C-alpha angles and dihedrals in degrees: 000000000000121000120223125208127194119206132187119206129202106201122197119242091264091051091048089054091051092048093049090049091050093048090049093051092048091049092049094050091047094049095045093049093044090052089051092049092048091049091051090048092051089052091050093247129135119267112260116253121254092254091052090051091049091051093049103039103031112023100034095032091060089060095057125086094235095054105027089114088072088079090065092075133055116277094223097077090045091054091046090054089057090047089052091050090051090050091048090054092047091052091047095050095041093056091040091057089051092058093042100048106011086232099087127140099248136034128218144070122342111272120217119231119262115283134209116269120233136191114279127188096230090059088066092076 
């Protein structure tokens, strides 16, 4: 049996600023990569691999003027956001194949495709 612990944190104002910056960077990477995947899908092309998305929207984006602020946060949460996007697409297509052919990989309710993230007030600590 696994134990679960619930913690509440009380960040200082400086920590709140860093968290808001991190959440914003993660949201931007997610939205940029999701837009790219949707564009490729509309053109009938294959979805880019996770490593290609990391190269485009993390590594190369840090070198541009518009996205140079991405280098102010750790790269690990940015990479995790792309991993989460990849998992969301896998879940969507696995359940979709189930409903289309009745031979899919997973069973359950229909899963909606990944959506764009937006600013929410509770993410501001």
